[in-house]
mmCIF file as gemmi writes it, N, C-alpha and C atoms, coordinates in Angstrom:
data_model
loop_
_atom_site.group_PDB
_atom_site.id
_atom_site.type_symbol
_atom_site.label_atom_id
_atom_site.label_alt_id
_atom_site.label_comp_id
_atom_site.label_asym_id
_atom_site.label_entity_id
_atom_site.label_seq_id
_atom_site.pdbx_PDB_ins_code
_atom_site.Cartn_x
_atom_site.Cartn_y
_atom_site.Cartn_z
_atom_site.occupancy
_atom_site.B_iso_or_equiv
_atom_site.pdbx_formal_charge
_atom_site.auth_seq_id
_atom_site.auth_asym_id
_atom_site.pdbx_PDB_model_num
ATOM 1 N N . MET Axp A 1 ? 0.826 -1.292 -0.034 1 0 ? 1 A 1
ATOM 2 C CA . MET Axp A 1 ? -0.094 0.055 0.064 1 0 ? 1 A 1
ATOM 3 C C . MET Axp A 1 ? 0.924 1.351 -0.111 1 0 ? 1 A 1
ATOM 4 N N . LYS Axp A 2 ? 2.037 1.184 0.822 1 0 ? 2 A 1
ATOM 5 C CA . LYS Axp A 2 ? 2.817 2.439 0.963 1 0 ? 2 A 1
ATOM 6 C C . LYS Axp A 2 ? 3.445 2.619 -0.524 1 0 ? 2 A 1
ATOM 7 N N . ASN Axp A 3 ? 3.846 1.525 -1.14 1 0 ? 3 A 1
ATOM 8 C CA . ASN Axp A 3 ? 4.613 1.611 -2.394 1 0 ? 3 A 1
ATOM 9 C C . ASN Axp A 3 ? 3.777 2.132 -3.475 1 0 ? 3 A 1
ATOM 10 N N . LEU Axp A 4 ? 2.308 1.796 -3.442 1 0 ? 4 A 1
ATOM 11 C CA . LEU Axp A 4 ? 1.358 2.239 -4.364 1 0 ? 4 A 1
ATOM 12 C C . LEU Axp A 4 ? 1.236 3.709 -4.152 1 0 ? 4 A 1
ATOM 13 N N . LEU Axp A 5 ? 1.049 4.248 -2.956 1 0 ? 5 A 1
ATOM 14 C CA . LEU Axp A 5 ? 1.013 5.429 -2.673 1 0 ? 5 A 1
ATOM 15 C C . LEU Axp A 5 ? 2.14 6.361 -3.226 1 0 ? 5 A 1
ATOM 16 N N . ARG Axp A 6 ? 3.4 5.974 -3.017 1 0 ? 6 A 1
ATOM 17 C CA . ARG Axp A 6 ? 4.631 6.527 -3.598 1 0 ? 6 A 1
ATOM 18 C C . ARG Axp A 6 ? 4.639 6.705 -5.015 1 0 ? 6 A 1
ATOM 19 N N . ILE Axp A 7 ? 4.278 5.624 -5.658 1 0 ? 7 A 1
ATOM 20 C CA . ILE Axp A 7 ? 4.388 5.678 -7.135 1 0 ? 7 A 1
ATOM 21 C C . ILE Axp A 7 ? 3.197 6.559 -7.568 1 0 ? 7 A 1
ATOM 22 N N . PHE Axp A 8 ? 2.175 6.563 -6.919 1 0 ? 8 A 1
ATOM 23 C CA . PHE Axp A 8 ? 1.032 7.556 -7.371 1 0 ? 8 A 1
ATOM 24 C C . PHE Axp A 8 ? 1.547 9.028 -7.169 1 0 ? 8 A 1
ATOM 25 N N . LEU Axp A 9 ? 2.094 9.297 -6.093 1 0 ? 9 A 1
ATOM 26 C CA . LEU Axp A 9 ? 2.602 10.649 -5.806 1 0 ? 9 A 1
ATOM 27 C C . LEU Axp A 9 ? 3.858 11.017 -6.861 1 0 ? 9 A 1
ATOM 28 N N . LEU Axp A 10 ? 4.57 10.106 -7.15 1 0 ? 10 A 1
ATOM 29 C CA . LEU Axp A 10 ? 5.729 10.233 -8.098 1 0 ? 10 A 1
ATOM 30 C C . LEU Axp A 10 ? 5.099 10.668 -9.47 1 0 ? 10 A 1
ATOM 31 N N . VAL Axp A 11 ? 4.15 9.861 -9.866 1 0 ? 11 A 1
ATOM 32 C CA . VAL Axp A 11 ? 3.451 10.179 -11.225 1 0 ? 11 A 1
ATOM 33 C C . VAL Axp A 11 ? 2.656 11.586 -11.212 1 0 ? 11 A 1
ATOM 34 N N . ILE Axp A 12 ? 2.172 11.822 -10.239 1 0 ? 12 A 1
ATOM 35 C CA . ILE Axp A 12 ? 1.577 13.222 -10.13 1 0 ? 12 A 1
ATOM 36 C C . ILE Axp A 12 ? 2.632 14.306 -10.217 1 0 ? 12 A 1
ATOM 37 N N . LEU Axp A 13 ? 3.659 14.045 -9.402 1 0 ? 13 A 1
ATOM 38 C CA . LEU Axp A 13 ? 4.65 14.993 -9.494 1 0 ? 13 A 1
ATOM 39 C C . LEU Axp A 13 ? 5.298 15.283 -10.926 1 0 ? 13 A 1
ATOM 40 N N . VAL Axp A 14 ? 5.581 14.085 -11.497 1 0 ? 14 A 1
ATOM 41 C CA . VAL Axp A 14 ? 6.17 14.035 -12.926 1 0 ? 14 A 1
ATOM 42 C C . VAL Axp A 14 ? 5.303 14.67 -13.812 1 0 ? 14 A 1
ATOM 43 N N . LEU Axp A 15 ? 4.066 14.416 -13.847 1 0 ? 15 A 1
ATOM 44 C CA . LEU Axp A 15 ? 3.028 15.126 -14.859 1 0 ? 15 A 1
ATOM 45 C C . LEU Axp A 15 ? 2.821 16.406 -14.531 1 0 ? 15 A 1
ATOM 46 N N . SER Axp A 16 ? 2.854 16.865 -13.347 1 0 ? 16 A 1
ATOM 47 C CA . SER Axp A 16 ? 2.787 18.498 -12.932 1 0 ? 16 A 1
ATOM 48 C C . SER Axp A 16 ? 4.087 19.14 -13.482 1 0 ? 16 A 1
ATOM 49 N N . VAL Axp A 17 ? 5.242 18.567 -13.477 1 0 ? 17 A 1
ATOM 50 C CA . VAL Axp A 17 ? 6.387 19.168 -13.973 1 0 ? 17 A 1
ATOM 51 C C . VAL Axp A 17 ? 6.33 19.255 -15.488 1 0 ? 17 A 1
ATOM 52 N N . MET Axp A 18 ? 5.931 18.196 -16.159 1 0 ? 18 A 1
ATOM 53 C CA . MET Axp A 18 ? 5.881 18.046 -17.407 1 0 ? 18 A 1
ATOM 54 C C . MET Axp A 18 ? 4.899 19.175 -18.105 1 0 ? 18 A 1
ATOM 55 N N . PHE Axp A 19 ? 3.638 19.314 -17.389 1 0 ? 19 A 1
ATOM 56 C CA . PHE Axp A 19 ? 2.726 20.252 -17.935 1 0 ? 19 A 1
ATOM 57 C C . PHE Axp A 19 ? 3.013 21.685 -17.644 1 0 ? 19 A 1
ATOM 58 N N . SER Axp A 20 ? 3.71 21.862 -16.642 1 0 ? 20 A 1
ATOM 59 C CA . SER Axp A 20 ? 4.127 23.261 -16.215 1 0 ? 20 A 1
ATOM 60 C C . SER Axp A 20 ? 5.223 23.906 -17.115 1 0 ? 20 A 1
ATOM 61 N N . CYS Axp A 21 ? 6.032 23.086 -17.635 1 0 ? 21 A 1
ATOM 62 C CA . CYS Axp A 21 ? 7.012 23.471 -18.691 1 0 ? 21 A 1
ATOM 63 C C . CYS Axp A 21 ? 6.625 23.839 -20.124 1 0 ? 21 A 1
ATOM 64 N N . SER Axp A 22 ? 5.399 23.553 -20.546 1 0 ? 22 A 1
ATOM 65 C CA . SER Axp A 22 ? 5.201 23.727 -21.81 1 0 ? 22 A 1
ATOM 66 C C . SER Axp A 22 ? 3.806 24.538 -22.129 1 0 ? 22 A 1
ATOM 67 N N . SER Axp A 23 ? 3.794 25.822 -21.669 1 0 ? 23 A 1
ATOM 68 C CA . SER Axp A 23 ? 2.606 26.71 -21.868 1 0 ? 23 A 1
ATOM 69 C C . SER Axp A 23 ? 2.544 27.159 -23.14 1 0 ? 23 A 1
ATOM 70 N N . GLY Axp A 24 ? 3.671 27.461 -24.03 1 0 ? 24 A 1
ATOM 71 C CA . GLY Axp A 24 ? 3.618 27.884 -25.311 1 0 ? 24 A 1
ATOM 72 C C . GLY Axp A 24 ? 3.336 29.406 -25.457 1 0 ? 24 A 1
ATOM 73 N N . LYS Axp A 25 ? 3.449 30.079 -24.186 1 0 ? 25 A 1
ATOM 74 C CA . LYS Axp A 25 ? 3.334 31.584 -24.289 1 0 ? 25 A 1
ATOM 75 C C . LYS Axp A 25 ? 4.674 32.139 -23.678 1 0 ? 25 A 1
ATOM 76 N N . PRO Axp A 26 ? 4.711 33.447 -24.155 1 0 ? 26 A 1
ATOM 77 C CA . PRO Axp A 26 ? 6.056 33.971 -23.487 1 0 ? 26 A 1
ATOM 78 C C . PRO Axp A 26 ? 5.954 34.073 -22.028 1 0 ? 26 A 1
ATOM 79 N N . ILE Axp A 27 ? 7.065 34.009 -21.362 1 0 ? 27 A 1
ATOM 80 C CA . ILE Axp A 27 ? 7.11 33.925 -19.84 1 0 ? 27 A 1
ATOM 81 C C . ILE Axp A 27 ? 6.557 35.225 -19.3 1 0 ? 27 A 1
ATOM 82 N N . VAL Axp A 28 ? 7.064 36.352 -19.739 1 0 ? 28 A 1
ATOM 83 C CA . VAL Axp A 28 ? 6.609 37.672 -19.272 1 0 ? 28 A 1
ATOM 84 C C . VAL Axp A 28 ? 6.19 38.605 -20.437 1 0 ? 28 A 1
ATOM 85 N N . THR Axp A 29 ? 5.127 39.317 -20.308 1 0 ? 29 A 1
ATOM 86 C CA . THR Axp A 29 ? 4.837 40.324 -21.346 1 0 ? 29 A 1
ATOM 87 C C . THR Axp A 29 ? 4.718 41.705 -20.461 1 0 ? 29 A 1
ATOM 88 N N . THR Axp A 30 ? 5.502 42.74 -20.806 1 0 ? 30 A 1
ATOM 89 C CA . THR Axp A 30 ? 5.362 43.897 -20.023 1 0 ? 30 A 1
ATOM 90 C C . THR Axp A 30 ? 5.48 45.037 -20.922 1 0 ? 30 A 1
ATOM 91 N N . ASN Axp A 31 ? 4.778 46.163 -20.54 1 0 ? 31 A 1
ATOM 92 C CA . ASN Axp A 31 ? 4.757 47.36 -21.324 1 0 ? 31 A 1
ATOM 93 C C . ASN Axp A 31 ? 6.105 48.066 -21.149 1 0 ? 31 A 1
ATOM 94 N N . ALA Axp A 32 ? 6.494 48.769 -22.271 1 0 ? 32 A 1
ATOM 95 C CA . ALA Axp A 32 ? 7.896 49.445 -22.139 1 0 ? 32 A 1
ATOM 96 C C . ALA Axp A 32 ? 7.642 50.665 -21.241 1 0 ? 32 A 1
ATOM 97 N N . GLU Axp A 33 ? 8.705 51.041 -20.394 1 0 ? 33 A 1
ATOM 98 C CA . GLU Axp A 33 ? 8.642 52.16 -19.334 1 0 ? 33 A 1
ATOM 99 C C . GLU Axp A 33 ? 8.809 53.486 -20.294 1 0 ? 33 A 1
ATOM 100 N N . ASN Axp A 34 ? 9.559 53.533 -21.261 1 0 ? 34 A 1
ATOM 101 C CA . ASN Axp A 34 ? 9.802 54.81 -21.882 1 0 ? 34 A 1
ATOM 102 C C . ASN Axp A 34 ? 8.899 55.051 -23.149 1 0 ? 34 A 1
ATOM 103 N N . ASN Axp A 35 ? 8.225 54.039 -23.625 1 0 ? 35 A 1
ATOM 104 C CA . ASN Axp A 35 ? 7.304 54.288 -24.808 1 0 ? 35 A 1
ATOM 105 C C . ASN Axp A 35 ? 6.13 53.145 -24.593 1 0 ? 35 A 1
ATOM 106 N N . GLN Axp A 36 ? 5.022 53.622 -24.35 1 0 ? 36 A 1
ATOM 107 C CA . GLN Axp A 36 ? 3.95 52.778 -23.973 1 0 ? 36 A 1
ATOM 108 C C . GLN Axp A 36 ? 3.14 52.28 -25.339 1 0 ? 36 A 1
ATOM 109 N N . THR Axp A 37 ? 3.786 52.501 -26.46 1 0 ? 37 A 1
ATOM 110 C CA . THR Axp A 37 ? 3.035 52.16 -27.685 1 0 ? 37 A 1
ATOM 111 C C . THR Axp A 37 ? 3.465 50.753 -28.113 1 0 ? 37 A 1
ATOM 112 N N . TYR Axp A 38 ? 4.44 50.125 -27.609 1 0 ? 38 A 1
ATOM 113 C CA . TYR Axp A 38 ? 4.748 48.824 -27.994 1 0 ? 38 A 1
ATOM 114 C C . TYR Axp A 38 ? 5.017 48.007 -26.691 1 0 ? 38 A 1
ATOM 115 N N . LYS Axp A 39 ? 4.924 46.626 -26.791 1 0 ? 39 A 1
ATOM 116 C CA . LYS Axp A 39 ? 5.249 45.9 -25.675 1 0 ? 39 A 1
ATOM 117 C C . LYS Axp A 39 ? 6.35 44.917 -25.94 1 0 ? 39 A 1
ATOM 118 N N . ILE Axp A 40 ? 7.144 44.5 -24.871 1 0 ? 40 A 1
ATOM 119 C CA . ILE Axp A 40 ? 8.311 43.697 -25.021 1 0 ? 40 A 1
ATOM 120 C C . ILE Axp A 40 ? 7.982 42.316 -24.506 1 0 ? 40 A 1
ATOM 121 N N . ASP Axp A 41 ? 8.15 41.194 -25.173 1 0 ? 41 A 1
ATOM 122 C CA . ASP Axp A 41 ? 7.98 39.896 -24.701 1 0 ? 41 A 1
ATOM 123 C C . ASP Axp A 41 ? 9.109 39.159 -24.292 1 0 ? 41 A 1
ATOM 124 N N . TYR Axp A 42 ? 9.265 38.787 -23.057 1 0 ? 42 A 1
ATOM 125 C CA . TYR Axp A 42 ? 10.462 37.857 -22.634 1 0 ? 42 A 1
ATOM 126 C C . TYR Axp A 42 ? 10.091 36.604 -23.016 1 0 ? 42 A 1
ATOM 127 N N . LEU Axp A 43 ? 10.915 35.943 -23.951 1 0 ? 43 A 1
ATOM 128 C CA . LEU Axp A 43 ? 10.684 34.645 -24.576 1 0 ? 43 A 1
ATOM 129 C C . LEU Axp A 43 ? 11.277 33.434 -23.724 1 0 ? 43 A 1
ATOM 130 N N . PHE Axp A 44 ? 12.57 33.539 -23.502 1 0 ? 44 A 1
ATOM 131 C CA . PHE Axp A 44 ? 13.228 32.33 -22.801 1 0 ? 44 A 1
ATOM 132 C C . PHE Axp A 44 ? 14.568 32.773 -22.359 1 0 ? 44 A 1
ATOM 133 N N . GLU Axp A 45 ? 15.16 31.988 -21.577 1 0 ? 45 A 1
ATOM 134 C CA . GLU Axp A 45 ? 16.595 32.116 -21.11 1 0 ? 45 A 1
ATOM 135 C C . GLU Axp A 45 ? 17.383 30.94 -21.386 1 0 ? 45 A 1
ATOM 136 N N . HIS Axp A 46 ? 18.533 30.942 -22.091 1 0 ? 46 A 1
ATOM 137 C CA . HIS Axp A 46 ? 19.371 29.961 -22.272 1 0 ? 46 A 1
ATOM 138 C C . HIS Axp A 46 ? 20.868 30.197 -22.125 1 0 ? 46 A 1
ATOM 139 N N . ASP Axp A 47 ? 21.342 29.438 -21.166 1 0 ? 47 A 1
ATOM 140 C CA . ASP Axp A 47 ? 22.822 29.705 -20.735 1 0 ? 47 A 1
ATOM 141 C C . ASP Axp A 47 ? 23.084 31.043 -20.22 1 0 ? 47 A 1
ATOM 142 N N . GLY Axp A 48 ? 22.009 31.485 -19.366 1 0 ? 48 A 1
ATOM 143 C CA . GLY Axp A 48 ? 22.109 32.766 -18.688 1 0 ? 48 A 1
ATOM 144 C C . GLY Axp A 48 ? 21.843 34.016 -19.64 1 0 ? 48 A 1
ATOM 145 N N . CYS Axp A 49 ? 21.431 33.83 -20.88 1 0 ? 49 A 1
ATOM 146 C CA . CYS Axp A 49 ? 21.302 34.851 -21.889 1 0 ? 49 A 1
ATOM 147 C C . CYS Axp A 49 ? 19.663 34.963 -22.154 1 0 ? 49 A 1
ATOM 148 N N . LYS Axp A 50 ? 19.189 35.965 -21.688 1 0 ? 50 A 1
ATOM 149 C CA . LYS Axp A 50 ? 17.694 36.308 -21.835 1 0 ? 50 A 1
ATOM 150 C C . LYS Axp A 50 ? 17.342 36.788 -23.284 1 0 ? 50 A 1
ATOM 151 N N . VAL Axp A 51 ? 16.37 36.28 -23.864 1 0 ? 51 A 1
ATOM 152 C CA . VAL Axp A 51 ? 15.864 36.64 -25.269 1 0 ? 51 A 1
ATOM 153 C C . VAL Axp A 51 ? 14.599 37.336 -25.257 1 0 ? 51 A 1
ATOM 154 N N . TYR Axp A 52 ? 14.337 38.499 -25.799 1 0 ? 52 A 1
ATOM 155 C CA . TYR Axp A 52 ? 13.122 39.352 -25.88 1 0 ? 52 A 1
ATOM 156 C C . TYR Axp A 52 ? 12.731 39.502 -27.321 1 0 ? 52 A 1
ATOM 157 N N . ARG Axp A 53 ? 11.544 39.999 -27.479 1 0 ? 53 A 1
ATOM 158 C CA . ARG Axp A 53 ? 11.15 40.469 -28.771 1 0 ? 53 A 1
ATOM 159 C C . ARG Axp A 53 ? 10.141 41.577 -28.698 1 0 ? 53 A 1
ATOM 160 N N . PHE Axp A 54 ? 10.036 42.409 -29.677 1 0 ? 54 A 1
ATOM 161 C CA . PHE Axp A 54 ? 8.969 43.384 -29.879 1 0 ? 54 A 1
ATOM 162 C C . PHE Axp A 54 ? 8.626 43.506 -31.27 1 0 ? 54 A 1
ATOM 163 N N . GLN Axp A 55 ? 7.448 44.145 -31.673 1 0 ? 55 A 1
ATOM 164 C CA . GLN Axp A 55 ? 7.041 44.128 -32.897 1 0 ? 55 A 1
ATOM 165 C C . GLN Axp A 55 ? 7.169 45.696 -33.408 1 0 ? 55 A 1
ATOM 166 N N . ASP Axp A 56 ? 7.986 45.914 -34.432 1 0 ? 56 A 1
ATOM 167 C CA . ASP Axp A 56 ? 8.109 47.171 -34.986 1 0 ? 56 A 1
ATOM 168 C C . ASP Axp A 56 ? 7.382 47.283 -36.389 1 0 ? 56 A 1
ATOM 169 N N . MET Axp A 57 ? 6.342 47.9 -36.374 1 0 ? 57 A 1
ATOM 170 C CA . MET Axp A 57 ? 5.531 48.057 -37.646 1 0 ? 57 A 1
ATOM 171 C C . MET Axp A 57 ? 5.089 46.583 -37.899 1 0 ? 57 A 1
ATOM 172 N N . ASP Axp A 58 ? 5.639 46.026 -39.059 1 0 ? 58 A 1
ATOM 173 C CA . ASP Axp A 58 ? 5.163 44.863 -39.559 1 0 ? 58 A 1
ATOM 174 C C . ASP Axp A 58 ? 6.21 43.692 -39.263 1 0 ? 58 A 1
ATOM 175 N N . ARG Axp A 59 ? 7.194 43.794 -38.439 1 0 ? 59 A 1
ATOM 176 C CA . ARG Axp A 59 ? 8.177 42.792 -38.325 1 0 ? 59 A 1
ATOM 177 C C . ARG Axp A 59 ? 8.498 42.598 -36.839 1 0 ? 59 A 1
ATOM 178 N N . TYR Axp A 60 ? 8.927 41.394 -36.473 1 0 ? 60 A 1
ATOM 179 C CA . TYR Axp A 60 ? 9.34 41.245 -35.08 1 0 ? 60 A 1
ATOM 180 C C . TYR Axp A 60 ? 10.901 41.431 -35.024 1 0 ? 60 A 1
ATOM 181 N N . VAL Axp A 61 ? 11.231 42.11 -33.886 1 0 ? 61 A 1
ATOM 182 C CA . VAL Axp A 61 ? 12.62 42.36 -33.737 1 0 ? 61 A 1
ATOM 183 C C . VAL Axp A 61 ? 13.137 41.519 -32.417 1 0 ? 61 A 1
ATOM 184 N N . TYR Axp A 62 ? 13.967 40.671 -32.582 1 0 ? 62 A 1
ATOM 185 C CA . TYR Axp A 62 ? 14.487 39.816 -31.431 1 0 ? 62 A 1
ATOM 186 C C . TYR Axp A 62 ? 15.878 40.362 -30.941 1 0 ? 62 A 1
ATOM 187 N N . PHE Axp A 63 ? 15.975 40.408 -29.636 1 0 ? 63 A 1
ATOM 188 C CA . PHE Axp A 63 ? 17.216 40.893 -29.076 1 0 ? 63 A 1
ATOM 189 C C . PHE Axp A 63 ? 17.455 40.087 -27.708 1 0 ? 63 A 1
ATOM 190 N N . SER Axp A 64 ? 18.79 40.183 -27.26 1 0 ? 64 A 1
ATOM 191 C CA . SER Axp A 64 ? 19.055 39.678 -26.107 1 0 ? 64 A 1
ATOM 192 C C . SER Axp A 64 ? 20.032 40.733 -25.387 1 0 ? 64 A 1
ATOM 193 N N . ASN Axp A 65 ? 20.179 40.32 -24.124 1 0 ? 65 A 1
ATOM 194 C CA . ASN Axp A 65 ? 20.966 41.239 -23.241 1 0 ? 65 A 1
ATOM 195 C C . ASN Axp A 65 ? 22.343 40.733 -22.992 1 0 ? 65 A 1
ATOM 196 N N . CYS Axp A 66 ? 22.946 39.779 -23.751 1 0 ? 66 A 1
ATOM 197 C CA . CYS Axp A 66 ? 24.281 39.37 -23.432 1 0 ? 66 A 1
ATOM 198 C C . CYS Axp A 66 ? 25.248 39.387 -24.621 1 0 ? 66 A 1
ATOM 199 N N . SER Axp A 67 ? 24.837 39.066 -25.818 1 0 ? 67 A 1
ATOM 200 C CA . SER Axp A 67 ? 25.669 39.124 -26.825 1 0 ? 67 A 1
ATOM 201 C C . SER Axp A 67 ? 25.84 40.31 -27.614 1 0 ? 67 A 1
ATOM 202 N N . GLY Axp A 68 ? 24.811 41.117 -27.527 1 0 ? 68 A 1
ATOM 203 C CA . GLY Axp A 68 ? 24.693 42.296 -28.63 1 0 ? 68 A 1
ATOM 204 C C . GLY Axp A 68 ? 24.243 42.14 -29.831 1 0 ? 68 A 1
ATOM 205 N N . ASN Axp A 69 ? 23.79 40.889 -30.316 1 0 ? 69 A 1
ATOM 206 C CA . ASN Axp A 69 ? 23.196 40.647 -31.629 1 0 ? 69 A 1
ATOM 207 C C . ASN Axp A 69 ? 21.849 41.016 -31.612 1 0 ? 69 A 1
ATOM 208 N N . VAL Axp A 70 ? 21.277 41.624 -32.707 1 0 ? 70 A 1
ATOM 209 C CA . VAL Axp A 70 ? 19.889 42.003 -32.946 1 0 ? 70 A 1
ATOM 210 C C . VAL Axp A 70 ? 19.505 41.273 -34.42 1 0 ? 70 A 1
ATOM 211 N N . THR Axp A 71 ? 18.294 40.66 -34.338 1 0 ? 71 A 1
ATOM 212 C CA . THR Axp A 71 ? 17.993 40.103 -35.61 1 0 ? 71 A 1
ATOM 213 C C . THR Axp A 71 ? 16.662 40.424 -35.837 1 0 ? 71 A 1
ATOM 214 N N . ALA Axp A 72 ? 16.221 41.026 -36.983 1 0 ? 72 A 1
ATOM 215 C CA . ALA Axp A 72 ? 14.914 41.413 -37.416 1 0 ? 72 A 1
ATOM 216 C C . ALA Axp A 72 ? 14.407 40.525 -38.52 1 0 ? 72 A 1
ATOM 217 N N . LEU Axp A 73 ? 13.21 40.177 -38.291 1 0 ? 73 A 1
ATOM 218 C CA . LEU Axp A 73 ? 12.485 39.325 -39.433 1 0 ? 73 A 1
ATOM 219 C C . LEU Axp A 73 ? 11.479 40.099 -39.908 1 0 ? 73 A 1
ATOM 220 N N . THR Axp A 74 ? 11.329 40.228 -41.252 1 0 ? 74 A 1
ATOM 221 C CA . THR Axp A 74 ? 10.125 41 -41.955 1 0 ? 74 A 1
ATOM 222 C C . THR Axp A 74 ? 9.083 40.018 -42.165 1 0 ? 74 A 1
ATOM 223 N N . ASN Axp A 75 ? 7.84 40.481 -41.683 1 0 ? 75 A 1
ATOM 224 C CA . ASN Axp A 75 ? 6.543 39.729 -41.879 1 0 ? 75 A 1
ATOM 225 C C . ASN Axp A 75 ? 6.528 38.356 -41.095 1 0 ? 75 A 1
ATOM 226 N N . ASP Axp A 76 ? 7.231 37.298 -41.532 1 0 ? 76 A 1
ATOM 227 C CA . ASP Axp A 76 ? 7.209 36.136 -40.909 1 0 ? 76 A 1
ATOM 228 C C . ASP Axp A 76 ? 8.435 35.418 -40.927 1 0 ? 76 A 1
ATOM 229 N N . SER Axp A 77 ? 8.778 34.326 -40.167 1 0 ? 77 A 1
ATOM 230 C CA . SER Axp A 77 ? 9.834 33.766 -40.182 1 0 ? 77 A 1
ATOM 231 C C . SER Axp A 77 ? 10.164 32.776 -41.425 1 0 ? 77 A 1
ATOM 232 N N . THR Axp A 78 ? 9.163 32.611 -42.21 1 0 ? 78 A 1
ATOM 233 C CA . THR Axp A 78 ? 9.386 31.988 -43.621 1 0 ? 78 A 1
ATOM 234 C C . THR Axp A 78 ? 9.934 32.766 -44.718 1 0 ? 78 A 1
ATOM 235 N N . LYS Axp A 79 ? 9.874 34.252 -44.389 1 0 ? 79 A 1
ATOM 236 C CA . LYS Axp A 79 ? 10.502 34.883 -45.495 1 0 ? 79 A 1
ATOM 237 C C . LYS Axp A 79 ? 12.109 35.069 -45.275 1 0 ? 79 A 1
ATOM 238 N N . ALA Axp A 80 ? 12.777 35.377 -46.307 1 0 ? 80 A 1
ATOM 239 C CA . ALA Axp A 80 ? 14.228 35.121 -46.411 1 0 ? 80 A 1
ATOM 240 C C . ALA Axp A 80 ? 14.924 36.338 -45.821 1 0 ? 80 A 1
ATOM 241 N N . ARG Axp A 81 ? 14.371 37.488 -45.553 1 0 ? 81 A 1
ATOM 242 C CA . ARG Axp A 81 ? 15.081 38.676 -45.191 1 0 ? 81 A 1
ATOM 243 C C . ARG Axp A 81 ? 15.429 38.626 -43.68 1 0 ? 81 A 1
ATOM 244 N N . VAL Axp A 82 ? 16.773 38.543 -43.294 1 0 ? 82 A 1
ATOM 245 C CA . VAL Axp A 82 ? 17.178 38.508 -41.992 1 0 ? 82 A 1
ATOM 246 C C . VAL Axp A 82 ? 18.311 39.322 -41.926 1 0 ? 82 A 1
ATOM 247 N N . GLU Axp A 83 ? 18.285 40.357 -40.986 1 0 ? 83 A 1
ATOM 248 C CA . GLU Axp A 83 ? 19.323 41.298 -40.623 1 0 ? 83 A 1
ATOM 249 C C . GLU Axp A 83 ? 20.02 41.087 -39.215 1 0 ? 83 A 1
ATOM 250 N N . THR Axp A 84 ? 21.218 40.901 -39.188 1 0 ? 84 A 1
ATOM 251 C CA . THR Axp A 84 ? 22.042 40.687 -37.822 1 0 ? 84 A 1
ATOM 252 C C . THR Axp A 84 ? 22.941 41.809 -37.634 1 0 ? 84 A 1
ATOM 253 N N . ILE Axp A 85 ? 22.744 42.407 -36.519 1 0 ? 85 A 1
ATOM 254 C CA . ILE Axp A 85 ? 23.731 43.522 -36.136 1 0 ? 85 A 1
ATOM 255 C C . ILE Axp A 85 ? 24.599 43.142 -34.958 1 0 ? 85 A 1
ATOM 256 N N . VAL Axp A 86 ? 25.785 43.341 -35.162 1 0 ? 86 A 1
ATOM 257 C CA . VAL Axp A 86 ? 26.726 42.613 -34.149 1 0 ? 86 A 1
ATOM 258 C C . VAL Axp A 86 ? 27.432 43.843 -33.515 1 0 ? 86 A 1
ATOM 259 N N . ARG Axp A 87 ? 27.532 43.902 -32.17 1 0 ? 87 A 1
ATOM 260 C CA . ARG Axp A 87 ? 28.215 45.043 -31.551 1 0 ? 87 A 1
ATOM 261 C C . ARG Axp A 87 ? 29.671 44.547 -31.177 1 0 ? 87 A 1
ATOM 262 N N . VAL Axp A 88 ? 30.566 45.359 -31.721 1 0 ? 88 A 1
ATOM 263 C CA . VAL Axp A 88 ? 32.149 45.012 -31.613 1 0 ? 88 A 1
ATOM 264 C C . VAL Axp A 88 ? 32.57 45.619 -30.309 1 0 ? 88 A 1
ATOM 265 N N . LYS Axp A 89 ? 33.2 44.874 -29.539 1 0 ? 89 A 1
ATOM 266 C CA . LYS Axp A 89 ? 33.699 45.457 -28.179 1 0 ? 89 A 1
ATOM 267 C C . LYS Axp A 89 ? 35.11 45.864 -28.347 1 0 ? 89 A 1
């Protein structure tokens, strides 16, 4: 009986961890402090580098706070136009 209860609790724990990690939405959406006409979406963090995006007219602009690279996609990610700006230190 105790083993059955432990297995049940373990399954509940594993399922809750799996479903909590896959929401499909940006983690945080906040309004800009200096310009209220656009919003910045915090998408994810990888190796301590946070990735954000905002929409400028008809394109999404993706940026991070660690490498200085900025990539802008026009319309959709299926279109071929990609611009990358690299900051040189």
